[in-house]
C-alpha positions, 0 to 999 in steps of 0.5 A: 706218501709213507706218512699217509699210509701210516696214518691209514694203519696199512699192513703193507706200505708201498714206496712212492714210484713213477709208473709210466704208460706203455712207451718205446722211449728208452731214455725216458724210461731210464730216467723213470727208474732212477727217480723211482729208485731215489724215491724208494731210498727216501721211502725206506728212511721215512718208513724206518723200522717196524716189525709189524708192517711191511714195505714193498719196493716197486720194480719199474723199467717198462718193457726193457729187460735190462732196466727192469733188472737194474730197477730190481737190483737197486731195490734189493740193495735198499732191502725191502720186506716184499717186491712189487712189479709195477708199470704193467697193465698199462697197455701192453699185451699179455705176452709182453706182460708175461715176458717182463715177469720171465725176464726178472722171476729168477732174480726176485729173492725167493724168501720175499713175497711178490706182488704184481700191481693192478692185474688182472683178468683170471687168465693173467693172474693164473699166468703170473702165478705160474711165473712166481707171483704171489699177490695181486690187486685189481679193480676188474672183478668189481668194475666190470661186474657194474658194467655187466661183464661177468667172469665164469668157468666158461669164459665171459658173460656179457650180461647186456647182450639180448640172448639173456634177456629170457634166460632162466640159467644162472651166470655160471652153471658151476657157481655156488655163490649167492647170486648164481643159486638165487637169480637167473640171468633174465632177472639180472639182465633186467636189473641192468637194464633198469640201471637198478643198483641191486644189479651191480651188487649181485654181479659183484657177488659173482665176480668176487666169488669167482675170483676167490674160488679161482685163487683157491684152485690155484693154491690147491693145485700148487699144493698138489703139484698139479698146477700145469693140469689145472692151468690146461683145464682152465684155459680149455673151459675158458676157450669152449666159451659160454654155452647157449 
């Protein structure tokens, strides 16, 4: 795994780990943590010393606080350039995910980047940032775009619904992306119904633009010490829903 990532010239290299689906089997999860810790040690050795690349350890342990802390503490002993939280977005609720982050956030070294793997919705991201997470990756913006599931400042727009068939509105009245500035919901609905690849492209442009603006807003709110206010406004707007 490390050799392949080096061959790809990855800036951030991830250790090998075992990511379990959500389960309540403590012993199975404990064994998985031990395997992942062993692989982390081997990954560190295989990675060697490279001042131009970063090797991240991956915290596992399911929904068990003691196993999460055990995994994290073992990784800290090994020493990594950053710490990722894995084994989430695998079927647990958002509350369960946030509970895991609350359990470990005060134990991750403050001088190392924190990466939440495979997450998530705009709401997930905002909640995770409030719990100290710095980095994310997820297929959701592009995968959902291809399926007519669009993220907007007023919640989710399901483009395949009949209500959009004749709508001349953009996907998001508050969006300045290429798609929203040039194409109506009706046209995008038509492209999707015809299975035209342009529809997937335009929707992807919008979702990626929305995520970029969302993160920009979060970063500015942190700089302005107004993250709680930003959070309240975001969740209120999402709850209001997409107007007809």
